[in-house]
C-alpha positions in Angstrom: 9.6 -18.2 -21.4 12.9 -16.2 -22.7 16.4 -16.3 -21.9 19.5 -15.9 -24.1 22.8 -17.8 -24.5 26.2 -16.4 -24.6 29.1 -17.1 -27.3 32.6 -16.0 -27.5 32.7 -14.2 -31.0 36.2 -14.1 -33.3 35.3 -11.5 -36.3 38.1 -11.2 -38.6 40.0 -8.2 -38.4 38.0 -6.5 -41.4 34.9 -7.5 -39.7 35.2 -6.2 -36.9 36.0 -2.9 -37.9 32.8 -3.1 -39.8 31.4 -3.9 -36.4 32.8 -1.0 -34.6 31.7 1.1 -37.2 28.3 0.3 -37.3 28.4 0.3 -33.3 29.2 3.9 -33.7 26.7 4.7 -35.9 24.0 3.0 -34.1 26.0 5.1 -31.1 24.9 8.5 -32.6 21.7 7.3 -33.5 20.7 6.6 -29.7 21.9 10.0 -29.1 19.9 11.6 -31.9 16.8 9.9 -30.2 18.1 11.7 -27.4 18.0 14.8 -29.1 14.7 14.6 -30.9 13.3 13.3 -27.6 14.2 16.7 -26.1 13.4 18.8 -28.9 10.6 17.6 -31.3 6.8 17.9 -30.8 5.9 15.5 -28.3 2.8 15.0 -31.0 5.6 13.0 -33.4 7.4 11.3 -30.8 6.4 10.2 -27.0 7.0 6.4 -28.1 9.4 3.7 -29.4 6.6 3.4 -32.0 6.2 6.5 -33.3 9.5 7.2 -33.4 10.4 4.4 -35.8 8.1 6.0 -38.0 10.6 8.8 -38.1 13.8 6.8 -39.6 13.1 7.2 -43.0 13.3 11.1 -42.6 17.1 10.4 -40.6 18.0 8.1 -43.7 17.4 11.3 -45.9 18.7 13.7 -43.9 22.0 11.4 -42.8 22.7 8.9 -45.3 25.0 7.0 -42.3 21.9 5.8 -40.7 21.1 4.1 -44.3 24.2 2.1 -43.7 23.1 -0.5 -40.9 20.1 -2.9 -41.3 16.9 -1.3 -40.4 15.4 -3.8 -37.8 18.9 -3.1 -35.8 18.4 0.4 -36.3 14.9 0.0 -34.6 15.7 -1.6 -31.4 18.3 1.4 -30.9 15.5 3.5 -30.8 13.6 0.8 -28.8 16.7 1.0 -26.5 16.7 4.5 -26.0 12.9 4.4 -24.8 13.7 1.5 -22.8 16.2 3.4 -20.7 14.0 6.0 -20.3 11.0 3.8 -18.5 13.9 2.6 -16.0 14.7 5.7 -14.8 11.6 6.8 -15.0 10.7 3.6 -12.8 13.7 4.4 -10.5 12.0 8.0 -9.3 8.7 6.6 -8.8 10.5 4.5 -6.2 12.1 7.3 -4.7 15.8 7.2 -6.4 17.9 10.4 -6.7 18.6 9.9 -10.6 19.6 12.6 -13.5 17.8 12.1 -16.8 19.6 10.3 -19.6 22.5 11.6 -21.7 24.5 11.3 -24.9 26.6 8.3 -25.3 30.7 8.2 -25.5 32.3 5.8 -27.5 33.3 4.0 -24.5 29.7 4.3 -23.2 27.9 2.3 -26.1 29.6 -1.1 -27.1 26.9 -3.4 -28.4 23.9 -3.5 -30.8 20.9 -5.8 -31.1 19.1 -7.3 -34.5 15.6 -8.2 -33.7 13.3 -10.7 -35.7 15.2 -10.6 -38.5 19.0 -9.6 -40.2 20.6 -12.6 -38.9 21.1 -16.2 -39.7 23.0 -19.1 -37.4 24.9 -21.5 -39.5 26.9 -24.4 -39.3 26.5 -25.7 -36.0 27.3 -29.1 -36.4 30.6 -28.9 -34.8 32.1 -26.9 -31.6 32.2 -23.9 -34.1 29.3 -22.0 -35.9 29.1 -19.3 -38.2 26.6 -15.8 -37.2 25.6 -14.4 -40.6 24.8 -10.2 -40.0 23.0 -8.2 -42.7 25.5 -5.6 -44.3 28.4 -7.2 -42.4 28.6 -10.7 -42.7 30.0 -14.0 -41.5 31.5 -13.9 -37.7 32.5 -17.1 -36.3 31.4 -17.9 -32.9 32.6 -20.9 -30.6 29.6 -23.2 -30.2 30.5 -24.6 -26.9 26.7 -26.0 -26.4 23.8 -26.3 -28.5 20.8 -24.3 -28.5 17.6 -26.1 -27.9 15.3 -27.3 -30.8 12.5 -25.8 -29.4 13.5 -22.3 -28.6 13.1 -19.7 -31.0 16.0 -17.3 -31.8 14.1 -13.9 -31.3 17.3 -11.3 -31.5 21.2 -11.2 -31.6 23.1 -9.1 -29.8 26.9 -8.3 -30.4 29.1 -7.1 -27.7 32.5 -5.7 -27.7 34.1 -6.0 -24.0 36.2 -3.6 -22.3 38.9 -6.2 -23.1 38.5 -6.1 -26.8 36.7 -8.9 -26.9 33.9 -9.9 -28.9 30.3 -11.9 -27.4 27.5 -13.2 -29.0 24.4 -13.6 -26.8 21.4 -15.0 -28.5 18.2 -13.9 -27.2 15.6 -17.3 -27.3 12.1 -17.7 -26.6 11.0 -21.3 -25.7 7.1 -22.3 -25.6 6.1 -22.8 -21.9 4.2 -26.0 -22.8 8.2 -27.1 -24.2 9.3 -26.6 -20.4 9.5 -29.4 -17.9 6.4 -29.1 -16.0 7.0 -28.3 -12.0 6.2 -30.8 -9.2 2.4 -30.2 -7.8 2.8 -27.8 -5.2 1.1 -30.4 -2.6 3.6 -32.9 -2.6 6.3 -30.0 -1.3 7.7 -31.8 1.9 10.7 -31.3 3.4 12.5 -33.7 1.8 12.2 -32.3 -1.8 12.4 -28.6 -0.9 14.9 -26.9 0.5 15.8 -23.2 2.5 19.1 -21.4 1.6 20.5 -18.8 3.5 22.9 -16.9 2.2 25.7 -15.8 4.5 28.9 -14.3 5.5 31.0 -17.2 6.5 29.5 -20.2 3.8 27.9 -19.0 0.2 25.3 -20.8 1.1 23.9 -22.9 4.1 20.8 -25.4 3.0 18.0 -26.2 5.8 19.3 -30.0 5.6 22.8 -29.3 6.4 24.9 -29.0 3.2 27.5 -25.9 3.6 29.2 -24.4 0.4 32.0 -22.6 1.0 33.2 -19.1 -0.8 35.3 -19.2 -3.5 38.8 -18.0 -2.7 39.4 -14.9 -5.3 42.6 -13.5 -3.2 44.9 -14.5 -6.1 43.1 -12.6 -8.4 42.7 -9.2 -6.2 46.5 -9.6 -5.5 47.1 -9.6 -9.3 44.5 -6.8 -9.7 46.1 -4.7 -7.3 49.7 -4.7 -8.8 48.1 -4.0 -12.2 46.2 -1.2 -11.1 49.3 -0.1 -9.7 51.2 -0.4 -12.7 48.3 1.5 -14.3 48.2 4.0 -12.2 52.5 4.9 -13.2 51.3 4.7 -17.0 50.6 8.5 -18.7 46.8 8.6 -19.5 46.0 8.5 -23.2 49.4 6.8 -24.4 49.7 3.4 -26.0 51.3 1.8 -22.9 48.5 3.1 -20.7 46.1 1.6 -23.1 48.0 -1.9 -22.9 47.9 -1.6 -19.6 44.1 -0.8 -19.2 43.5 -4.0 -21.3 45.2 -5.9 -18.9 43.4 -4.6 -15.6 40.3 -5.3 -17.7 40.7 -8.6 -18.5 41.7 -9.5 -14.5 38.4 -8.1 -13.6 36.5 -10.2 -16.4 38.6 -13.1 -14.9 36.9 -12.6 -11.6 33.5 -11.7 -12.7 33.5 -14.8 -14.8 35.1 -17.2 -12.2 31.9 -15.6 -9.8 29.2 -16.1 -12.5 30.8 -19.8 -13.6 30.5 -21.0 -9.8 27.0 -19.7 -9.6 25.4 -21.5 -12.7 27.0 -24.5 -11.0 25.5 -24.0 -7.6 22.1 -23.3 -8.9 21.7 -26.1 -11.5 22.9 -28.2 -8.6 19.7 -27.1 -6.3 17.1 -26.9 -9.4 18.1 -30.2 -10.1 18.5 -31.6 -6.7 15.1 -30.2 -5.2 11.7 -29.6 -6.2 11.4 -26.5 -4.3 14.2 -23.6 -3.3 13.1 -20.8 -0.8 15.8 -18.0 -0.4 15.7 -14.6 1.0 14.4 -11.9 -0.7 17.2 -9.7 0.3 17.5 -5.5 -0.9 21.2 -6.1 -1.5 21.8 -2.2 -2.8 21.4 -1.5 1.1 23.1 -4.0 1.9 25.9 -2.8 -0.4 26.0 0.8 1.2 26.8 -0.2 4.7 30.2 0.2 5.8 31.3 -3.1 6.7 32.6 -6.3 4.6 31.2 -4.5 1.8 33.5 -6.4 -0.7 32.5 -9.6 0.0 28.9 -8.6 -0.6 29.7 -7.7 -3.7 31.6 -10.4 -4.7 29.0 -13.2 -3.9 26.6 -11.1 -6.1 23.3 -12.4 -4.5 21.1 -10.4 -7.1 22.8 -12.5 -9.6 22.6 -15.9 -8.0 18.8 -15.3 -7.2 18.1 -14.1 -10.9 20.0 -17.6 -12.3 17.9 -19.5 -9.7 14.9 -17.9 -10.7 15.1 -18.4 -14.2 16.7 -22.0 -14.0 13.7 -23.1 -12.1 11.7 -22.4 -14.8 14.1 -24.3 -17.8 14.4 -27.7 -14.6 10.9 -27.6 -13.4 11.6 -26.1 -9.9 9.7 -23.9 -7.8 11.8 -20.9 -6.7 10.0 -18.7 -3.7 11.5 -15.2 -2.6 10.8 -14.7 1.3 10.9 -12.0 3.5 14.4 -12.1 5.1 13.9 -9.6 8.3 14.5 -11.9 11.2 15.6 -15.2 9.9 18.7 -14.9 11.6 17.2 -13.6 15.4 13.8 -15.9 14.9 14.3 -19.3 16.8 13.2 -22.4 14.1 11.7 -24.4 16.9 9.5 -21.6 19.2 9.9 -18.1 16.9 11.3 -16.6 19.9 13.7 -13.4 18.6 17.4 -13.1 20.4 19.0 -10.5 19.3 22.9 -11.7 17.9 25.9 -9.4 16.5 27.8 -10.8 13.0 30.2 -12.5 15.5 28.1 -14.8 17.3 27.9 -17.7 14.8 25.6 -20.1 17.2 22.1 -19.7 17.9 21.1 -20.3 21.7 17.1 -19.9 21.9 16.8 -18.9 25.9 13.3 -19.7 25.5 12.9 -23.4 24.4 16.7 -24.8 24.4 17.6 -25.1 21.1 21.2 -24.8 20.3 23.0 -25.2 16.1 24.3 -23.2 13.8 23.2 -19.6 13.3 22.6 -19.8 9.3 21.6 -23.6 9.8 18.8 -21.6 11.9 17.8 -18.7 9.7 17.8 -21.8 6.8 15.4 -23.5 8.3 12.9 -20.2 8.8 13.2 -19.4 5.0 12.1 -23.2 4.5 9.0 -22.6 6.9 8.7 -18.8 5.2 8.3 -20.7 2.1 5.6 -23.5 3.0 3.7 -20.6 4.2 4.2 -18.4 1.2 2.9 -21.4 -0.7 -0.6 -22.1 1.5 1.1 -25.1 3.0 1.4 -25.6 6.4 4.2 -27.1 8.3 4.5 -31.2 7.9 3.4 -32.6 11.6 6.0 -35.4 11.1 9.0 -33.3 10.4 9.7 -31.3 14.1 12.2 -28.5 13.9 14.4 -30.7 16.2 14.7 -33.6 14.4 15.0 -31.6 10.7 17.9 -29.2 11.9 20.8 -30.9 11.1 23.3 -31.8 14.2 26.0 -31.9 11.8 27.0 -30.5 8.6 27.9 -31.4 5.2 30.7 -29.0 3.8 31.1 -28.5 0.4 34.3 -26.8 -0.8 34.4 -24.5 -3.9 37.3 -25.8 -5.2 34.9 -29.1 -5.4 32.5 -26.9 -6.8 34.7 -25.9 -9.5 35.8 -29.7 -10.1 32.8 -31.2 -10.6 31.7 -28.4 -12.7 32.3 -27.7 -17.0 35.2 -26.0 -17.2 33.6 -23.3 -19.4 30.9 -21.3 -18.6 28.0 -23.7 -20.3 24.6 -22.3 -18.9 23.2 -19.7 -20.0 23.0 -16.2 -18.8 20.5 -13.1 -19.3 22.2 -11.1 -21.7 23.2 -7.2 -21.2 23.2 -4.5 -23.8 
């Protein structure tokens, strides 16, 4: 299993200048790979593996490329081809996308060391040191230990738009060292849960627990205030750059607050249940709708499901995505569909008479579909009318944050 841990880095001014220089060289290497891809005979290139053989010629022609680590340089070329493959996949899926373009300094702010050229040292306390080839030592805030069974496969160092530095360790753990998932045949409604990711509540579970939304109004008020101040600055001036960083820090605070919240919810779910079933949402289509787009973006449901899936492997839990269409309309007891607009928050079935919260009905449908997805029948000793909660237990967002750790203590996929 592959995952990552992310840590704040605290390079000195001298080391930060070297990092900036190295990242800019990698940016030029990325752009040169794009140039050769478009202008050199395809017999010599066409894949990252073939393109790696051209790097010695690069160094002879442009000594600048000899200043960075060779493995990191190979990884930058590989990064270009990964982006190229991602673009091709989007085109195959019918997306209207263009082509790769040259990266400007503001668009390329990270580099990756793969396989070698790095060493993590002095990990006994809350501080550690990362050594990078041709750069030197970089202090990091080592707020959580890397598991003993995990191997560090690559290291990515990135400069955020705020000017802060972060280090991500790409980890790999043998599947035999992971917590074993329970037998599918042992699952029942007491150790499994269906999730409805909703509008009124962030999460509504099939056993009656609801988790409130994060209140981000103060953060968005601050963001609007700082963005208005930014609009009054002369673009390109030092005051503009200072205010731009202020706006970037507010945006980062919002993103980290949402991510921290999701980490705590997903960790609770995979530790509490043996199986978690969730809707397979088309988030892109939902964001393109005209109504409630910002709330949907703040929900970051794709990120939530991604966290849930990889944590399930770490903690030994089954996570299954099910078809989302109809979970709100269908009655969890008799399967009869009843159309209801978004403002109708109660489910009242005209066929069987079942009455319950709209989200509770959807969560129970997700649970039923999850059992079907695993090839299990719906347990006969747990009829829907007794499983559906008559009352729900609400968990506030404030309580989730207070009971969790004060920092981002969970692993998150690293972005280049």
